[in-house]
C-alpha positions as CSV (number, residue, x, y, z in Angstrom):
1,M,119.9,114.3,92.3
2,K,118.2,114.7,89.2
3,I,115.8,112.2,90.1
4,K,114.4,113.0,94.0
5,Q,114.4,116.9,91.7
6,S,112.1,115.5,89.2
7,I,109.7,113.9,92.1
8,A,110.4,117.6,94.2
9,F,109.3,119.1,90.7
10,F,106.2,116.7,90.0
11,L,105.0,117.4,93.5
12,L,105.7,121.0,93.9
13,L,102.9,120.3,90.4
14,V,100.1,118.7,92.2
15,V,99.7,121.4,94.5
16,I,99.2,123.9,91.7
17,L,97.1,122.0,90.3
18,N,95.1,120.8,92.9
19,A,95.6,124.7,94.3
20,N,93.7,126.0,90.9
21,A,91.2,123.4,90.4
22,Q,89.7,124.3,94.1
23,Q,88.8,128.2,92.4
24,K,87.4,126.6,89.9
25,K,83.6,127.4,90.9
26,F,80.2,125.9,89.1
27,Q,76.9,126.4,88.7
28,V,74.9,124.0,89.7
29,H,71.1,122.5,88.9
30,T,69.3,119.8,90.0
31,V,66.8,117.9,88.0
32,A,64.0,115.8,89.7
33,F,60.9,113.3,89.1
34,Y,58.1,112.7,91.3
35,N,55.1,110.6,91.2
36,F,53.0,112.6,92.9
37,E,50.8,109.7,93.8
38,N,47.1,110.0,92.8
39,L,47.5,113.7,93.2
40,F,43.1,114.6,93.2
41,D,41.7,117.7,93.5
42,T,37.7,117.2,95.3
43,I,36.1,117.8,92.1
44,N,34.1,115.3,90.5
45,N,35.4,115.5,87.4
46,P,34.8,113.1,84.0
47,N,37.4,111.4,84.6
48,N,36.9,108.2,86.7
49,D,38.0,110.4,90.1
50,E,34.7,109.5,92.0
51,E,36.3,107.8,94.2
52,W,38.8,110.9,95.3
53,T,35.9,113.4,96.5
54,P,34.5,114.2,99.5
55,T,31.7,111.4,99.1
56,G,34.6,109.1,97.6
57,A,36.0,105.4,98.7
58,Q,39.1,108.0,100.0
59,H,36.9,110.3,102.1
60,W,38.8,113.2,100.5
61,T,37.9,116.4,101.7
62,S,39.3,119.6,101.6
63,E,41.3,119.3,104.3
64,K,43.1,116.0,103.1
65,Y,44.2,117.8,99.6
66,K,45.5,120.7,101.2
67,Q,47.5,118.8,104.1
68,K,48.6,116.8,100.4
69,I,49.5,119.4,98.7
70,Q,52.1,120.9,101.3
71,N,53.4,117.3,101.9
72,L,54.9,117.8,98.3
73,A,55.8,121.4,98.1
74,R,57.5,120.3,101.7
75,V,59.7,117.2,100.1
76,L,59.8,119.2,96.3
77,S,61.6,122.0,98.4
78,Q,64.3,120.0,99.3
79,I,65.0,117.3,96.8
80,G,69.0,117.9,96.3
81,T,69.4,121.1,98.9
82,G,72.3,118.8,100.4
83,E,74.5,120.7,97.0
84,N,72.5,122.8,96.4
85,P,70.6,125.4,97.6
86,N,68.0,126.1,95.2
87,S,65.3,123.8,94.9
88,P,65.4,121.3,91.7
89,T,65.4,124.1,89.0
90,L,64.2,121.8,87.0
91,I,60.9,118.8,87.9
92,G,59.2,115.8,85.9
93,G,55.7,115.5,87.7
94,S,52.9,111.9,87.4
95,E,49.7,111.4,88.7
96,I,48.4,114.7,88.2
97,E,44.7,115.0,87.4
98,N,45.1,118.8,85.8
99,R,46.3,121.5,85.7
100,G,45.1,123.0,88.1
101,V,46.7,121.1,91.5
102,L,49.5,122.0,90.0
103,E,49.0,125.1,90.3
104,D,47.8,125.2,93.8
105,L,51.0,122.7,94.3
106,V,53.6,125.6,93.3
107,K,51.4,128.2,95.0
108,D,51.9,126.7,98.2
109,P,54.5,129.1,100.4
110,Q,57.0,126.5,100.3
111,L,58.0,126.6,97.0
112,I,56.3,129.9,95.6
113,N,58.9,131.7,96.1
114,S,61.1,130.0,93.3
115,D,58.6,130.9,91.2
116,Y,57.8,127.8,89.1
117,G,56.1,127.3,85.6
118,I,53.7,124.5,84.5
119,V,53.9,123.1,81.2
120,H,50.8,120.1,80.9
121,F,48.4,118.5,79.0
122,D,45.4,116.2,79.7
123,S,46.4,112.9,78.6
124,P,43.2,109.6,77.9
125,D,44.6,107.5,80.2
126,K,41.1,106.4,82.0
127,R,42.0,107.3,84.7
128,G,42.6,110.9,83.9
129,I,46.4,111.2,85.4
130,D,48.8,113.0,83.4
131,V,52.3,113.7,83.1
132,A,53.9,117.6,83.5
133,L,56.9,119.5,84.1
134,L,57.3,122.1,86.7
135,Y,60.2,125.1,85.8
136,Q,61.9,127.9,87.6
137,K,61.4,130.4,85.3
138,K,64.1,132.7,86.5
139,H,66.6,129.5,85.1
140,F,64.8,127.4,82.7
141,Q,62.1,129.3,79.1
142,P,60.4,126.7,77.3
143,T,60.9,127.0,73.4
144,S,58.4,124.4,72.3
145,Y,56.8,121.8,74.0
146,I,54.1,118.6,73.2
147,N,52.5,116.0,73.8
148,I,53.0,112.3,71.8
149,P,51.1,109.4,72.2
150,L,52.2,106.1,72.8
151,L,50.1,104.5,70.8
152,I,50.0,100.4,72.1
153,Y,47.5,97.4,71.6
154,R,46.6,94.1,73.3
155,K,46.8,92.1,70.6
156,D,45.7,89.0,72.5
157,S,42.3,88.3,71.4
158,K,41.2,86.9,74.3
159,A,41.9,90.2,76.6
160,K,38.4,90.7,77.8
161,E,39.0,86.6,79.3
162,K,41.7,87.2,80.7
163,D,40.3,90.5,82.5
164,S,37.7,87.8,83.5
165,K,40.2,86.5,86.1
166,E,42.4,88.5,87.0
167,T,43.4,88.9,91.1
168,A,42.1,90.3,94.1
169,E,45.2,92.2,93.7
170,D,45.2,93.1,90.3
171,K,41.8,94.3,90.8
172,A,43.0,97.1,93.3
173,D,45.9,97.8,91.5
174,N,44.6,101.8,90.9
175,D,46.4,101.9,87.3
176,K,44.8,99.7,85.9
177,I,45.6,99.3,82.3
178,V,42.3,99.9,80.7
179,V,41.1,99.2,77.5
180,D,37.7,99.8,74.1
181,A,36.5,97.3,71.8
182,K,39.4,98.5,69.7
183,E,41.8,96.6,71.9
184,R,44.0,99.8,72.6
185,V,46.0,100.2,75.4
186,Y,44.9,103.5,76.7
187,T,48.0,105.4,78.9
188,R,49.4,108.8,79.4
189,D,51.5,110.5,76.2
190,I,54.8,110.9,76.8
191,L,56.3,114.9,77.1
192,L,58.6,116.6,75.4
193,V,59.8,120.4,76.2
194,T,62.1,122.0,74.4
195,G,64.1,125.3,76.4
196,F,67.0,127.3,77.1
197,L,68.9,126.2,81.1
198,D,70.5,129.7,81.9
199,G,71.7,129.5,77.8
200,D,72.3,125.8,77.2
201,E,69.0,124.1,75.0
202,V,68.2,121.1,76.9
203,N,65.4,118.8,75.7
204,V,63.6,117.0,78.8
205,M,60.9,113.4,78.5
206,V,59.0,113.1,80.9
207,N,57.0,109.8,80.8
208,H,54.5,107.6,83.0
209,W,55.0,104.7,81.2
210,P,52.1,101.3,81.8
211,S,51.6,99.7,84.9
212,R,52.3,95.8,85.1
213,S,48.0,95.4,86.0
214,G,48.0,92.0,84.7
215,G,51.7,91.3,85.1
216,E,55.0,91.9,84.6
217,K,55.2,89.4,82.1
218,K,52.7,90.1,80.3
219,S,52.3,94.0,80.4
220,S,56.8,93.8,79.4
221,P,55.6,94.8,75.7
222,F,53.2,98.0,76.4
223,R,56.0,98.9,78.8
224,E,58.9,98.0,75.7
225,E,57.3,99.8,73.3
226,A,57.2,102.9,75.4
227,G,61.0,102.9,75.2
228,R,61.3,102.3,72.3
229,L,59.0,104.9,71.6
230,D,61.3,107.5,74.0
231,R,64.4,105.6,71.5
232,K,62.6,107.5,68.2
233,I,61.8,110.7,70.1
234,M,65.7,111.0,71.3
235,D,66.7,110.3,67.1
236,S,64.1,112.0,65.9
237,I,66.6,115.5,68.5
238,Y,69.6,114.0,67.3
239,K,68.5,114.6,63.8
240,S,67.5,117.8,63.8
241,N,70.8,119.0,66.4
242,P,73.5,116.0,66.5
243,N,74.7,118.1,69.6
244,A,71.7,117.9,72.0
245,K,71.3,117.6,75.4
246,I,68.2,115.0,76.7
247,I,66.9,114.5,79.7
248,N,65.1,111.6,79.9
249,M,62.9,111.0,82.8
250,G,60.3,109.4,84.4
251,D,58.4,106.3,86.4
252,L,58.9,103.3,84.2
253,N,56.8,100.8,86.0
254,D,60.0,98.5,84.5
255,G,63.9,98.7,85.8
256,T,67.0,99.4,85.0
257,Y,68.0,96.1,83.8
258,N,64.0,95.5,82.4
259,K,63.8,95.3,78.3
260,S,62.3,98.4,78.0
261,V,65.5,100.2,78.9
262,K,68.6,98.2,78.6
263,E,67.0,97.7,75.2
264,G,64.0,99.8,74.3
265,V,65.9,103.1,74.8
266,G,69.4,101.6,75.2
267,A,70.3,102.6,78.1
268,K,73.7,102.0,79.7
269,L,75.0,101.2,83.2
270,K,78.6,102.8,82.7
271,K,79.5,106.3,81.1
272,S,82.6,104.3,79.0
273,E,80.3,101.9,77.2
274,V,78.2,105.1,75.9
275,K,78.9,105.8,72.4
276,E,78.1,108.7,70.1
277,F,74.4,109.4,70.1
278,G,73.9,106.8,73.3
279,V,72.3,106.8,76.9
280,Y,73.5,107.0,80.3
281,N,71.0,106.0,82.9
282,P,73.5,106.2,86.9
283,F,71.0,104.4,88.4
284,E,71.3,101.0,87.3
285,E,73.9,101.0,88.9
286,M,72.3,103.0,92.1
287,A,70.1,100.0,91.5
288,R,72.6,96.5,92.1
289,K,73.5,98.7,95.4
290,G,70.5,98.3,96.0
291,N,68.8,101.8,96.2
292,A,64.7,101.7,95.9
293,S,62.6,104.5,94.7
294,L,59.5,102.2,95.6
295,F,58.3,98.5,96.8
296,Y,56.9,96.5,94.4
297,R,55.3,93.5,95.4
298,D,57.5,93.0,98.6
299,A,61.0,93.6,96.5
300,G,62.8,98.0,95.9
301,D,63.5,99.0,93.1
302,I,64.3,102.1,90.8
303,F,60.7,102.7,88.9
304,D,61.7,106.3,88.9
305,Q,64.8,106.2,86.6
306,I,66.5,109.6,85.3
307,M,68.8,109.2,81.9
308,V,70.8,111.0,79.7
309,S,72.5,111.9,76.2
310,E,75.9,110.8,75.6
311,T,76.7,115.0,75.0
312,L,75.7,115.6,79.0
313,I,78.9,113.4,79.6
314,K,80.7,114.3,78.0
315,T,84.0,116.2,80.2
316,D,84.2,119.7,78.9
317,Y,82.6,121.7,81.3
318,S,81.7,124.6,79.9
319,S,77.8,124.0,79.4
320,F,75.9,121.7,81.7
321,R,77.1,118.0,82.0
322,Y,76.2,115.9,84.2
323,W,77.7,115.1,87.8
324,K,75.4,112.5,90.3
325,A,72.6,111.1,91.0
326,G,70.3,110.4,93.9
327,I,67.4,109.3,95.8
328,Y,65.2,111.6,98.1
329,N,64.6,109.6,100.7
330,K,64.6,111.4,104.0
331,P,63.2,109.7,107.1
332,F,59.7,111.2,107.4
333,M,59.1,110.2,104.1
334,I,58.8,106.6,105.8
335,T,56.9,104.5,107.7
336,T,58.2,103.8,110.4
337,T,56.1,101.4,112.1
338,G,53.9,97.9,110.9
339,Q,54.0,95.5,108.1
340,Y,55.5,98.4,105.7
341,K,58.0,99.8,107.7
342,G,60.5,101.0,105.4
343,Y,58.8,101.9,102.6
344,P,57.7,105.4,101.3
345,L,54.5,106.9,103.3
346,R,51.8,107.1,101.3
347,H,48.4,108.3,101.8
348,T,45.8,105.7,104.4
349,A,42.3,106.0,105.9
350,N,44.2,107.1,108.6
351,E,47.1,109.9,107.4
352,V,47.9,111.5,104.0
353,G,51.1,110.9,103.1
354,F,53.9,111.7,100.8
355,S,53.4,108.9,97.8
356,D,54.5,105.4,97.2
357,H,57.0,106.1,95.4
358,F,60.3,108.5,96.2
359,P,61.7,110.7,94.0
360,V,65.1,110.9,92.2
361,Y,67.1,113.2,90.8
362,I,70.7,114.5,89.6
363,Y,72.8,117.7,89.1
364,L,74.1,119.6,85.8
365,I,76.4,121.5,87.0
366,K,79.2,123.8,83.9
367,E,81.4,126.1,85.4
368,V,82.0,129.8,85.6
369,K,84.6,131.4,84.5
């Protein structure tokens, strides 16, 4: 009899706890990253952008540029709306020519009501492409921001000989590594923005690591150095504030399994593996399940990643914590015919597409009492 009473009491307790849990309310923010793929205006500036002008190879007219802006705004306005009706509060972006194109983007009718602010710096990248952060002013207030240079150098003294032997595919790569006489590899800076997300201090890093031009193996040391720099930045943040919340996002041009991510940044597959000051990468499990944010040489992979610090995966939801992640790849963003069926719908001679990458996102949640 006592056993039956104990079971009944336990079941009643479960019902009560479930009822209380269902009554809990959470505030949700979406954080996204998107490689905008060649977001250039039509003006010929001194940054090797001749291709993206009306008389250039892409015949990049005002009409095409406006369509590109509309396409990107359509995607950005919808990312994460399956769980959160608001468009992303924070958006990291890459392959951006200048601040002007971002101003056009946030003024698009599909985004203008979100009232996005912009943090952008010009990078030394030879193509003139940069990274940036867009943020909803009503939810995020930046307190500091800085662009941190990635200083890497080609160690191979025969670099010029290698360049002369590059393949036709490498020559067509619009993200080729460019070096000067001192063999420095000119690439994108890392953007670090600190601010308050509805009262919680958050640090956001936006990356676009060196490409795989010349081959994955030969270019890997550049991305490994980028990973180590990311780790140094995170450690410096922790030195100032051991409880800092850090979001590290970007197009890494490496998969979740590569040395740059696993050893450089120190990202872990499972939350249980993440120790104090560690990093959790939710996209590693997604990659293992066959998901992809792009297709590189006919193989799907996840180069676009958002990693979070150990402080964001705690189970106390009194402040913002990581909830879950996703890749935004709706049918209208996907090529439906031909050789590249199933790939992201990018720009071609006959169509102004979206990007050769799908955007990625995470949700942050906080209990509302």
